[in-house]
N, C-alpha and C positions, 0 to 999 in steps of 0.2 A: 709621338705618343708616349704616355707615361706608363710605367710598369704598374700592374695591379689595378688597372681600370676595369678588368673583366669582372671582378667581384664587387662592383660599386653599388650593388643593391638594386639595380634595374632588373626588371623581369622581362623575359621574352614574351612573345605573343601568346604562346600556349600556357605559360605559367600565369599570365595575367587572366586568361579565360578561366583557368582552374581556381584562381584566388577569388574571382568575383562571382562564380557560379552559385555559391551558397549551398542550398540543399537540392539543387537540381541534378538530374541524372546527366550522363555524358552527352546525350542528344539534346539537352536543353529543356526537357519536360520535367514537371514536378513528379515526385514519386506518388503512387496511388495511396489514398487514405487507408488506415488500418481497417480490417474487416469489423463490421458491427457484430456484437454478440447475438447469438440466436435467441429465439423466444424462450427456449427452455433454460438457457443460461441467465436471462433476465429474470425469469420466474424464480429460479433458485436463489439468485441474489436478493430479490424482493422478500422471499420467505425467510432467508437468513437474517436480513435486517429487521424484519418484523419480530422474529424470535428474540433477537438481541434486545430490541426496544422493550418487549414484554418482560424479559428477564431483568433488565435494568430497573424497570418500574416496580417489579416485585421486590427487588433488593432494597430499593429506596423505601417502599412501603413497610417492609419488615424492620428496617432500621428505625423508621419513624415511630413504629409501634413498640419498640423495645423487645421485639421477638428474639433477638440474638441472645439475650440473657437466658430466656427459658430454653432455647436450643442448646446453649452451652451447658446449662445445668443438667439437662437430660443426657447430653453426651458424656459428661463427667460421671454421672450415676451409672450409665451403661458400661463405660470403660472400667470403672472401679469394680462393678459387680462381675465383669468378665474375668478379671484377674484375681477375684476372690478377696478383695479388701473390704468391700462393703456388703 
């Protein structure tokens, strides 16, 4: 027998089973699926997404109508009057 054949890269039976098991548990069964979100969690997510979509639509509408210029002008007037410059 040659020296060094113990580490020749061959796997024992238990190492082979572990290497080929993938995502299975030690008994060979698949893990349970993650729990589904509750109805209240889905409702909160739906309401949050709806609020975000409405917000994004209003931002796009404001930019399309050049409202940002009037808002910026009013903000500058208010800020300058607060510090006493205008």
